[in-house]
mmCIF file as gemmi writes it, N, C-alpha and C atoms, coordinates in Angstrom:
data_model
loop_
_atom_site.group_PDB
_atom_site.id
_atom_site.type_symbol
_atom_site.label_atom_id
_atom_site.label_alt_id
_atom_site.label_comp_id
_atom_site.label_asym_id
_atom_site.label_entity_id
_atom_site.label_seq_id
_atom_site.pdbx_PDB_ins_code
_atom_site.Cartn_x
_atom_site.Cartn_y
_atom_site.Cartn_z
_atom_site.occupancy
_atom_site.B_iso_or_equiv
_atom_site.pdbx_formal_charge
_atom_site.auth_seq_id
_atom_site.auth_asym_id
_atom_site.pdbx_PDB_model_num
ATOM 1 N N . UNK Axp A 1 ? 1.18 -19.412 15.736 1 0 ? 1 A 1
ATOM 2 C CA . UNK Axp A 1 ? 1.046 -19.924 14.423 1 0 ? 1 A 1
ATOM 3 C C . UNK Axp A 1 ? 2.39 -20.324 13.817 1 0 ? 1 A 1
ATOM 4 N N . UNK Axp A 2 ? 3.382 -19.477 14.065 1 0 ? 2 A 1
ATOM 5 C CA . UNK Axp A 2 ? 4.754 -19.808 13.564 1 0 ? 2 A 1
ATOM 6 C C . UNK Axp A 2 ? 5.237 -21.072 14.262 1 0 ? 2 A 1
ATOM 7 N N . UNK Axp A 3 ? 5.002 -21.134 15.663 1 0 ? 3 A 1
ATOM 8 C CA . UNK Axp A 3 ? 5.617 -22.361 16.305 1 0 ? 3 A 1
ATOM 9 C C . UNK Axp A 3 ? 4.859 -23.618 15.793 1 0 ? 3 A 1
ATOM 10 N N . UNK Axp A 4 ? 3.591 -23.555 15.477 1 0 ? 4 A 1
ATOM 11 C CA . UNK Axp A 4 ? 2.966 -24.739 14.937 1 0 ? 4 A 1
ATOM 12 C C . UNK Axp A 4 ? 3.554 -25.049 13.583 1 0 ? 4 A 1
ATOM 13 N N . UNK Axp A 5 ? 3.837 -24.028 12.696 1 0 ? 5 A 1
ATOM 14 C CA . UNK Axp A 5 ? 4.356 -24.314 11.372 1 0 ? 5 A 1
ATOM 15 C C . UNK Axp A 5 ? 5.824 -24.908 11.555 1 0 ? 5 A 1
ATOM 16 N N . UNK Axp A 6 ? 6.525 -24.45 12.63 1 0 ? 6 A 1
ATOM 17 C CA . UNK Axp A 6 ? 7.933 -24.941 12.791 1 0 ? 6 A 1
ATOM 18 C C . UNK Axp A 6 ? 7.826 -26.418 13.274 1 0 ? 6 A 1
ATOM 19 N N . UNK Axp A 7 ? 6.781 -26.682 14.09 1 0 ? 7 A 1
ATOM 20 C CA . UNK Axp A 7 ? 6.629 -28.098 14.537 1 0 ? 7 A 1
ATOM 21 C C . UNK Axp A 7 ? 6.307 -28.995 13.351 1 0 ? 7 A 1
ATOM 22 N N . UNK Axp A 8 ? 5.482 -28.563 12.501 1 0 ? 8 A 1
ATOM 23 C CA . UNK Axp A 8 ? 5.155 -29.423 11.296 1 0 ? 8 A 1
ATOM 24 C C . UNK Axp A 8 ? 6.312 -29.54 10.334 1 0 ? 8 A 1
ATOM 25 N N . UNK Axp A 9 ? 7.017 -28.397 10.059 1 0 ? 9 A 1
ATOM 26 C CA . UNK Axp A 9 ? 8.131 -28.466 9.133 1 0 ? 9 A 1
ATOM 27 C C . UNK Axp A 9 ? 9.484 -29.038 9.708 1 0 ? 9 A 1
ATOM 28 N N . UNK Axp A 10 ? 9.511 -28.904 11.085 1 0 ? 10 A 1
ATOM 29 C CA . UNK Axp A 10 ? 10.724 -29.321 11.729 1 0 ? 10 A 1
ATOM 30 C C . UNK Axp A 10 ? 11.875 -28.362 11.63 1 0 ? 10 A 1
ATOM 31 N N . UNK Axp A 11 ? 11.523 -27.087 11.359 1 0 ? 11 A 1
ATOM 32 C CA . UNK Axp A 11 ? 12.574 -26.138 11.178 1 0 ? 11 A 1
ATOM 33 C C . UNK Axp A 11 ? 11.961 -24.681 11.416 1 0 ? 11 A 1
ATOM 34 N N . UNK Axp A 12 ? 12.513 -24.013 12.382 1 0 ? 12 A 1
ATOM 35 C CA . UNK Axp A 12 ? 12.031 -22.657 12.714 1 0 ? 12 A 1
ATOM 36 C C . UNK Axp A 12 ? 12.307 -21.709 11.561 1 0 ? 12 A 1
ATOM 37 N N . UNK Axp A 13 ? 13.467 -21.717 10.987 1 0 ? 13 A 1
ATOM 38 C CA . UNK Axp A 13 ? 13.728 -20.704 9.828 1 0 ? 13 A 1
ATOM 39 C C . UNK Axp A 13 ? 12.693 -20.996 8.643 1 0 ? 13 A 1
ATOM 40 N N . UNK Axp A 14 ? 12.51 -22.181 8.384 1 0 ? 14 A 1
ATOM 41 C CA . UNK Axp A 14 ? 11.554 -22.579 7.256 1 0 ? 14 A 1
ATOM 42 C C . UNK Axp A 14 ? 10.158 -22.127 7.585 1 0 ? 14 A 1
ATOM 43 N N . UNK Axp A 15 ? 9.739 -22.134 8.926 1 0 ? 15 A 1
ATOM 44 C CA . UNK Axp A 15 ? 8.411 -21.823 9.314 1 0 ? 15 A 1
ATOM 45 C C . UNK Axp A 15 ? 8.257 -20.383 9.152 1 0 ? 15 A 1
ATOM 46 N N . UNK Axp A 16 ? 9.301 -19.555 9.276 1 0 ? 16 A 1
ATOM 47 C CA . UNK Axp A 16 ? 9.154 -18.039 9.23 1 0 ? 16 A 1
ATOM 48 C C . UNK Axp A 16 ? 9.165 -17.624 7.601 1 0 ? 16 A 1
ATOM 49 N N . UNK Axp A 17 ? 9.614 -18.436 6.741 1 0 ? 17 A 1
ATOM 50 C CA . UNK Axp A 17 ? 9.713 -18.025 5.423 1 0 ? 17 A 1
ATOM 51 C C . UNK Axp A 17 ? 8.386 -17.59 4.766 1 0 ? 17 A 1
ATOM 52 N N . UNK Axp A 18 ? 7.231 -18.343 4.866 1 0 ? 18 A 1
ATOM 53 C CA . UNK Axp A 18 ? 5.978 -17.851 4.382 1 0 ? 18 A 1
ATOM 54 C C . UNK Axp A 18 ? 5.471 -16.507 4.954 1 0 ? 18 A 1
ATOM 55 N N . UNK Axp A 19 ? 5.77 -16.337 6.251 1 0 ? 19 A 1
ATOM 56 C CA . UNK Axp A 19 ? 5.307 -15.062 6.914 1 0 ? 19 A 1
ATOM 57 C C . UNK Axp A 19 ? 6.089 -13.845 6.35 1 0 ? 19 A 1
ATOM 58 N N . UNK Axp A 20 ? 7.468 -14.051 6.196 1 0 ? 20 A 1
ATOM 59 C CA . UNK Axp A 20 ? 8.249 -13.018 5.641 1 0 ? 20 A 1
ATOM 60 C C . UNK Axp A 20 ? 7.89 -12.7 4.173 1 0 ? 20 A 1
ATOM 61 N N . UNK Axp A 21 ? 7.595 -13.744 3.383 1 0 ? 21 A 1
ATOM 62 C CA . UNK Axp A 21 ? 7.212 -13.534 2.04 1 0 ? 21 A 1
ATOM 63 C C . UNK Axp A 21 ? 5.909 -12.845 1.895 1 0 ? 21 A 1
ATOM 64 N N . UNK Axp A 22 ? 4.997 -13.132 2.782 1 0 ? 22 A 1
ATOM 65 C CA . UNK Axp A 22 ? 3.643 -12.454 2.699 1 0 ? 22 A 1
ATOM 66 C C . UNK Axp A 22 ? 3.931 -10.925 3.147 1 0 ? 22 A 1
ATOM 67 N N . UNK Axp A 23 ? 4.76 -10.668 4.164 1 0 ? 23 A 1
ATOM 68 C CA . UNK Axp A 23 ? 5.055 -9.372 4.613 1 0 ? 23 A 1
ATOM 69 C C . UNK Axp A 23 ? 5.737 -8.578 3.45 1 0 ? 23 A 1
ATOM 70 N N . UNK Axp A 24 ? 6.677 -9.181 2.773 1 0 ? 24 A 1
ATOM 71 C CA . UNK Axp A 24 ? 7.36 -8.495 1.622 1 0 ? 24 A 1
ATOM 72 C C . UNK Axp A 24 ? 6.34 -8.149 0.546 1 0 ? 24 A 1
ATOM 73 N N . UNK Axp A 25 ? 5.547 -9.015 0.185 1 0 ? 25 A 1
ATOM 74 C CA . UNK Axp A 25 ? 4.557 -8.767 -0.919 1 0 ? 25 A 1
ATOM 75 C C . UNK Axp A 25 ? 3.66 -7.684 -0.531 1 0 ? 25 A 1
ATOM 76 N N . UNK Axp A 26 ? 3.214 -7.715 0.723 1 0 ? 26 A 1
ATOM 77 C CA . UNK Axp A 26 ? 2.242 -6.678 1.254 1 0 ? 26 A 1
ATOM 78 C C . UNK Axp A 26 ? 2.956 -5.344 1.23 1 0 ? 26 A 1
ATOM 79 N N . UNK Axp A 27 ? 4.249 -5.31 1.596 1 0 ? 27 A 1
ATOM 80 C CA . UNK Axp A 27 ? 4.969 -3.996 1.673 1 0 ? 27 A 1
ATOM 81 C C . UNK Axp A 27 ? 5.177 -3.474 0.258 1 0 ? 27 A 1
ATOM 82 N N . UNK Axp A 28 ? 5.418 -4.314 -0.681 1 0 ? 28 A 1
ATOM 83 C CA . UNK Axp A 28 ? 5.526 -3.836 -2.033 1 0 ? 28 A 1
ATOM 84 C C . UNK Axp A 28 ? 4.237 -3.306 -2.524 1 0 ? 28 A 1
ATOM 85 N N . UNK Axp A 29 ? 3.183 -3.95 -2.268 1 0 ? 29 A 1
ATOM 86 C CA . UNK Axp A 29 ? 1.805 -3.451 -2.708 1 0 ? 29 A 1
ATOM 87 C C . UNK Axp A 29 ? 1.473 -2.116 -2.044 1 0 ? 29 A 1
ATOM 88 N N . UNK Axp A 30 ? 1.735 -1.955 -0.758 1 0 ? 30 A 1
ATOM 89 C CA . UNK Axp A 30 ? 1.424 -0.808 0.019 1 0 ? 30 A 1
ATOM 90 C C . UNK Axp A 30 ? 2.36 0.395 -0.651 1 0 ? 30 A 1
ATOM 91 N N . UNK Axp A 31 ? 3.651 0.08 -0.921 1 0 ? 31 A 1
ATOM 92 C CA . UNK Axp A 31 ? 4.518 1.166 -1.46 1 0 ? 31 A 1
ATOM 93 C C . UNK Axp A 31 ? 4.002 1.593 -2.802 1 0 ? 31 A 1
ATOM 94 N N . UNK Axp A 32 ? 3.686 0.673 -3.746 1 0 ? 32 A 1
ATOM 95 C CA . UNK Axp A 32 ? 3.071 1.098 -4.993 1 0 ? 32 A 1
ATOM 96 C C . UNK Axp A 32 ? 1.766 1.848 -4.943 1 0 ? 32 A 1
ATOM 97 N N . UNK Axp A 33 ? 0.89 1.461 -3.976 1 0 ? 33 A 1
ATOM 98 C CA . UNK Axp A 33 ? -0.306 2.141 -3.826 1 0 ? 33 A 1
ATOM 99 C C . UNK Axp A 33 ? -0.229 3.529 -3.152 1 0 ? 33 A 1
ATOM 100 N N . UNK Axp A 34 ? 0.922 3.646 -2.539 1 0 ? 34 A 1
ATOM 101 C CA . UNK Axp A 34 ? 1.135 5.007 -1.84 1 0 ? 34 A 1
ATOM 102 C C . UNK Axp A 34 ? 1.894 5.971 -2.814 1 0 ? 34 A 1
ATOM 103 N N . UNK Axp A 35 ? 2.194 5.553 -3.987 1 0 ? 35 A 1
ATOM 104 C CA . UNK Axp A 35 ? 2.735 6.43 -4.938 1 0 ? 35 A 1
ATOM 105 C C . UNK Axp A 35 ? 4.299 6.22 -5.214 1 0 ? 35 A 1
ATOM 106 N N . UNK Axp A 36 ? 4.88 5.247 -4.625 1 0 ? 36 A 1
ATOM 107 C CA . UNK Axp A 36 ? 6.239 4.891 -4.905 1 0 ? 36 A 1
ATOM 108 C C . UNK Axp A 36 ? 6.372 4.455 -6.336 1 0 ? 36 A 1
ATOM 109 N N . UNK Axp A 37 ? 7.572 4.817 -6.955 1 0 ? 37 A 1
ATOM 110 C CA . UNK Axp A 37 ? 7.756 4.3 -8.342 1 0 ? 37 A 1
ATOM 111 C C . UNK Axp A 37 ? 8.862 3.231 -8.325 1 0 ? 37 A 1
ATOM 112 N N . UNK Axp A 38 ? 8.903 2.467 -9.38 1 0 ? 38 A 1
ATOM 113 C CA . UNK Axp A 38 ? 9.871 1.497 -9.424 1 0 ? 38 A 1
ATOM 114 C C . UNK Axp A 38 ? 11.305 1.889 -9.309 1 0 ? 38 A 1
ATOM 115 N N . UNK Axp A 39 ? 11.563 3.088 -9.871 1 0 ? 39 A 1
ATOM 116 C CA . UNK Axp A 39 ? 12.927 3.71 -9.638 1 0 ? 39 A 1
ATOM 117 C C . UNK Axp A 39 ? 13.36 3.926 -8.197 1 0 ? 39 A 1
ATOM 118 N N . UNK Axp A 40 ? 12.199 4.126 -7.369 1 0 ? 40 A 1
ATOM 119 C CA . UNK Axp A 40 ? 12.522 4.406 -5.915 1 0 ? 40 A 1
ATOM 120 C C . UNK Axp A 40 ? 13.162 3.099 -5.239 1 0 ? 40 A 1
ATOM 121 N N . UNK Axp A 41 ? 12.771 1.95 -5.745 1 0 ? 41 A 1
ATOM 122 C CA . UNK Axp A 41 ? 13.269 0.686 -5.276 1 0 ? 41 A 1
ATOM 123 C C . UNK Axp A 41 ? 14.739 0.505 -5.432 1 0 ? 41 A 1
ATOM 124 N N . UNK Axp A 42 ? 15.305 1.189 -6.504 1 0 ? 42 A 1
ATOM 125 C CA . UNK Axp A 42 ? 16.751 1.093 -6.777 1 0 ? 42 A 1
ATOM 126 C C . UNK Axp A 42 ? 17.61 1.703 -5.808 1 0 ? 42 A 1
ATOM 127 N N . UNK Axp A 43 ? 16.967 2.588 -4.876 1 0 ? 43 A 1
ATOM 128 C CA . UNK Axp A 43 ? 17.748 3.248 -3.842 1 0 ? 43 A 1
ATOM 129 C C . UNK Axp A 43 ? 18.215 2.21 -2.743 1 0 ? 43 A 1
ATOM 130 N N . UNK Axp A 44 ? 17.555 1.104 -2.727 1 0 ? 44 A 1
ATOM 131 C CA . UNK Axp A 44 ? 17.956 0.101 -1.673 1 0 ? 44 A 1
ATOM 132 C C . UNK Axp A 44 ? 19.43 -0.337 -1.913 1 0 ? 44 A 1
ATOM 133 N N . UNK Axp A 45 ? 20.009 -0.165 -3.074 1 0 ? 45 A 1
ATOM 134 C CA . UNK Axp A 45 ? 21.421 -0.525 -3.207 1 0 ? 45 A 1
ATOM 135 C C . UNK Axp A 45 ? 22.318 0.398 -2.444 1 0 ? 45 A 1
ATOM 136 N N . UNK Axp A 46 ? 21.877 1.587 -2.084 1 0 ? 46 A 1
ATOM 137 C CA . UNK Axp A 46 ? 22.681 2.563 -1.392 1 0 ? 46 A 1
ATOM 138 C C . UNK Axp A 46 ? 22.684 2.418 0.071 1 0 ? 46 A 1
ATOM 139 N N . UNK Axp A 47 ? 21.948 1.452 0.6 1 0 ? 47 A 1
ATOM 140 C CA . UNK Axp A 47 ? 21.875 1.126 2.09 1 0 ? 47 A 1
ATOM 141 C C . UNK Axp A 47 ? 23.135 0.398 2.343 1 0 ? 47 A 1
ATOM 142 N N . UNK Axp A 48 ? 23.899 0.899 3.411 1 0 ? 48 A 1
ATOM 143 C CA . UNK Axp A 48 ? 25.185 0.114 3.759 1 0 ? 48 A 1
ATOM 144 C C . UNK Axp A 48 ? 24.866 -1.223 4.261 1 0 ? 48 A 1
ATOM 145 N N . UNK Axp A 49 ? 25.774 -2.114 4.063 1 0 ? 49 A 1
ATOM 146 C CA . UNK Axp A 49 ? 25.668 -3.501 4.478 1 0 ? 49 A 1
ATOM 147 C C . UNK Axp A 49 ? 26.368 -3.579 5.891 1 0 ? 49 A 1
ATOM 148 N N . UNK Axp A 50 ? 25.77 -4.411 6.763 1 0 ? 50 A 1
ATOM 149 C CA . UNK Axp A 50 ? 26.196 -4.584 8.045 1 0 ? 50 A 1
ATOM 150 C C . UNK Axp A 50 ? 27.029 -5.866 8.346 1 0 ? 50 A 1
ATOM 151 N N . UNK Axp A 51 ? 27.238 -6.729 7.269 1 0 ? 51 A 1
ATOM 152 C CA . UNK Axp A 51 ? 27.826 -7.877 7.496 1 0 ? 51 A 1
ATOM 153 C C . UNK Axp A 51 ? 28.976 -8.045 6.58 1 0 ? 51 A 1
């Protein structure tokens, strides 16, 4: 499916964008439905950067 999207768009990174966006939205919905609070998402700033 991603390869077909890349073929249509002419760009592999652009073809991956919708799939990553859907995964992100799904992850946020799952996190909220499992009891995570908005304040919990602020902890992401404590993750060390690797670049």
